[in-house]
C-alpha positions in Angstrom: 14.5 4.3 27.5 12.8 3.0 24.3 14.8 0.4 22.4 14.9 -0.3 18.7 16.3 -3.5 17.3 19.0 -3.2 14.8 16.6 -4.3 12.1 14.0 -1.7 13.1 16.3 1.3 13.3 18.3 0.4 10.2 15.0 0.2 8.2 14.0 3.7 9.4 17.5 5.0 8.6 17.4 3.6 5.1 13.9 4.9 4.5 15.0 8.4 5.6 18.1 8.4 3.3 16.0 7.3 0.3 13.4 10.0 1.1 15.8 12.9 1.3 18.0 11.7 -1.6 15.5 12.9 -4.1 16.6 16.4 -3.0 20.2 15.8 -1.9 21.6 13.8 -4.8 20.7 16.3 -7.6 22.3 19.0 -5.5 25.4 17.0 -5.0 25.5 16.2 -8.8 25.2 19.9 -9.6 28.0 20.7 -7.1 30.3 18.2 -8.6 29.7 19.8 -12.0 30.2 23.3 -10.7 26.6 24.2 -11.5 24.2 26.3 -9.5 20.4 26.2 -9.3 18.9 29.5 -8.1 15.8 27.8 -6.7 16.8 24.4 -5.4 20.2 25.0 -4.0 18.9 27.5 -1.4 18.1 25.0 1.4 21.6 23.6 1.2 23.5 26.9 0.9 21.5 29.4 3.0 20.9 27.0 5.9 23.9 25.5 7.7 22.8 21.8 7.6 25.1 19.9 5.2 23.6 17.3 2.8 25.4 14.5 4.7 23.9 15.6 8.0 20.5 15.7 6.4 20.9 12.1 5.2 21.9 10.9 8.7 18.9 9.5 10.6 18.4 10.1 14.4 15.7 8.5 16.6 15.5 11.4 19.1 16.4 11.6 22.7 15.3 8.7 24.8 15.6 6.0 22.1 18.5 3.5 22.2 19.7 1.7 19.0 20.6 -1.9 19.4 24.0 -2.7 17.9 24.7 0.9 16.9 28.2 2.3 17.1 28.9 5.3 19.3 29.0 8.3 16.9 29.2 12.0 17.4 26.6 13.3 19.9 25.8 9.7 21.0 26.8 7.8 24.1 27.1 4.1 24.6 24.5 2.0 26.4 24.6 -1.7 27.1 24.4 -3.3 23.6 24.1 -0.1 21.6 24.0 3.7 21.6 21.7 6.6 22.2 21.7 10.3 21.6 23.7 12.0 24.4 21.5 13.4 27.2 24.3 15.8 28.0 23.2 17.8 24.9 20.2 19.0 26.8 22.3 21.2 29.0 24.5 22.4 26.1 21.4 23.4 24.1 19.2 24.7 26.9 19.4 28.3 25.6 18.6 27.2 22.0 15.7 25.1 23.2 14.3 28.0 25.3 14.6 30.5 22.5 13.2 28.2 19.9 10.2 27.3 22.0 9.5 30.9 22.7 9.6 31.8 19.0 7.5 28.9 17.9 4.8 29.5 20.5 4.7 33.2 19.7 4.4 32.6 16.0 1.7 30.0 16.4 -0.3 32.4 18.6 -0.8 34.9 15.8 -3.2 34.7 12.9 -1.5 34.4 9.5 -1.0 37.6 7.5 -1.5 36.9 3.8 -1.1 40.4 2.2 2.7 40.6 1.7 2.6 39.0 -1.8 6.2 38.1 -1.7 7.4 41.6 -2.1 10.5 41.0 0.1 12.2 39.5 -2.9 11.4 42.5 -5.0 12.7 44.8 -2.2 16.0 43.0 -2.3 16.6 44.2 -5.8 15.0 47.6 -5.7 17.1 50.2 -7.6 20.0 47.8 -8.1 22.1 47.6 -11.2 22.1 44.3 -13.1 25.6 43.5 -11.9 24.5 43.9 -8.3 21.7 41.3 -8.4 22.0 38.4 -6.0 20.9 35.9 -8.7 22.5 36.3 -12.1 19.1 35.9 -13.7 16.9 38.2 -15.8 14.1 40.3 -14.1 10.7 39.6 -15.6 9.7 43.2 -15.8 13.2 44.7 -16.2 14.8 47.0 -13.6 12.4 49.9 -14.1 9.3 47.7 -14.0 10.5 46.0 -10.9 11.2 49.3 -9.1 7.7 50.5 -10.0 6.1 47.4 -8.4 8.0 48.0 -5.2 7.1 51.7 -5.1 3.4 51.3 -5.7 2.8 48.6 -3.0 2.6 48.6 0.7 5.5 46.4 2.0 4.9 44.7 5.3 7.7 42.2 5.7 7.7 40.7 9.3 10.7 38.4 8.9 14.1 39.8 9.9 16.2 37.4 7.8 14.3 38.6 4.7 14.2 42.3 5.8 18.0 42.4 6.4 18.6 41.8 2.6 16.4 44.8 1.5 18.3 47.4 -0.4 19.0 50.7 1.2 16.4 52.3 -1.1 13.7 49.7 -0.1 14.3 49.4 3.6 12.5 52.6 4.6 9.5 51.5 2.5 8.8 48.6 4.9 6.1 49.4 7.4 7.6 47.1 10.0 11.1 47.1 11.5 11.9 43.5 12.6 15.2 43.1 14.3 17.7 40.3 15.0 16.8 40.1 18.7 13.0 40.6 18.5 11.9 37.8 16.2 9.3 36.6 18.6 7.6 40.0 18.5 7.1 39.9 14.7 7.0 36.3 13.3 3.7 35.2 12.0 2.6 31.8 10.5 1.6 33.2 7.1 5.2 34.3 6.3 6.9 32.0 3.8 10.3 32.4 5.4 8.8 31.5 8.8 7.5 28.3 7.2 10.9 27.5 5.7 12.6 28.2 9.0 10.7 25.3 10.5 13.4 23.2 8.8 16.1 25.2 10.5 14.6 24.9 13.9 14.2 21.1 13.4 17.8 20.3 12.3 19.3 22.6 14.9 17.7 20.3 17.5 19.2 17.1 16.0 19.9 14.5 17.2 17.5 15.2 20.0 14.4 15.1 17.7 13.5 12.4 15.3 14.8 12.8 11.7 11.4 12.1 10.3 10.3 15.5 11.7 13.4 17.2 10.1 12.5 15.6 6.8 8.9 16.7 7.0 10.0 20.3 7.6 12.5 20.1 4.8 9.8 18.9 2.3 7.6 21.8 3.3 10.5 24.3 3.0 11.3 22.9 -0.5 7.8 23.6 -1.8 7.7 27.0 -0.1 11.0 28.0 -1.8 9.6 27.2 -5.2 6.6 29.5 -4.6 8.9 32.2 -3.1 10.9 32.2 -6.4 7.9 31.9 -8.7 6.5 35.1 -7.1 9.9 36.8 -7.2 10.9 39.4 -9.8 13.2 36.9 -11.5 12.2 35.0 -14.6 12.7 31.3 -13.9 10.4 30.1 -16.7 13.3 28.4 -18.5 13.8 26.3 -15.4 10.2 25.2 -15.4 8.8 27.6 -12.8 5.8 29.5 -14.1 5.7 33.0 -12.6 3.1 34.0 -10.0 2.5 37.5 -11.2 2.0 39.3 -7.9 1.9 42.6 -9.7 -1.6 41.7 -11.0 -4.9 41.1 -9.0 -5.0 37.5 -10.3 -1.4 36.9 -9.2 -2.1 38.3 -5.8 -5.0 35.9 -5.3 -2.9 33.0 -6.4 -0.1 33.9 -4.0 -2.4 34.4 -1.1 -4.2 31.1 -1.6 -0.8 29.3 -1.7 0.4 31.2 1.3 -2.7 30.2 3.2 -2.2 26.5 2.3 1.4 26.6 3.5 0.4 28.2 6.7 -2.1 25.5 7.3 0.4 22.8 6.5 3.0 24.4 8.6 0.8 24.6 11.7 1.0 20.9 12.7 4.8 20.9 12.1 5.2 23.9 14.3 3.1 22.2 17.0 5.2 19.1 16.8 8.4 21.2 17.2 6.8 23.0 20.2 6.0 19.6 21.8 9.5 18.3 21.2 10.9 21.5 22.8 8.7 21.1 25.8 9.6 17.4 26.1 13.3 18.2 26.0 13.1 21.3 28.3 11.1 19.2 30.8 14.0 16.7 30.8 16.6 19.5 31.3 17.1 21.0 34.7 18.4 24.2 33.0 15.3 24.6 31.0 12.4 23.0 32.9 11.0 26.3 34.1 10.3 27.4 30.5 7.3 25.1 30.0 5.7 25.5 33.4 
């Protein structure tokens, strides 16, 4: 058991809260005013991690906090508290599945030719009143449909593919499913990069919150690219479009996608290592990493 003095862990907890507040506090202010932001609210509404949970700092399994009270998912140790080792058994299935998915994704080369068309396929042949975001389309409905219909769509991410319209779903050359993610996920996918945040927070408090925040920061930047390359016109919000319907836009998108894949690789590896550490400590999951 590693011990952190109260001064040490409080400093890390405070630094974590300050770091994430630059994203959390504007979201909470908008929520209090009843306003919605179609780009920046996504990580707080699509994913199940609440802002208060994101702000809460955890040291990870095997670290005891001197003078800390016993909170949810923690147990008391002499003079402090530590994340509950009993969570290993409760989350063995999640750990195993997460490890399998992350390793499979990391083992594939990034695919950079999707050009963000998943967002376009989500509005293909929809009426204005049916759009998920009440926001104008850059090219109008007809122009948006034409972009979808003249491109090859190769979305590998089930949680994007499941939102395709009925008209667009048959146009996808892949058929990712809910239960076969490990067979399709690849590190160039923007949504696979954003999902690193999901994988990290679902393992809390067993992994350090610094890793969760690192994944959130990457996901925040990926979300902005995802929406800049979408069919929506967010210029009034300060997001210059990536015009993927043009050769120049495609090059711009692929370059950014490559950069995110490279930045996501070490985060994915850190998550793999955390999964392996936790599975090795869990009798229910130890065979997974042998």
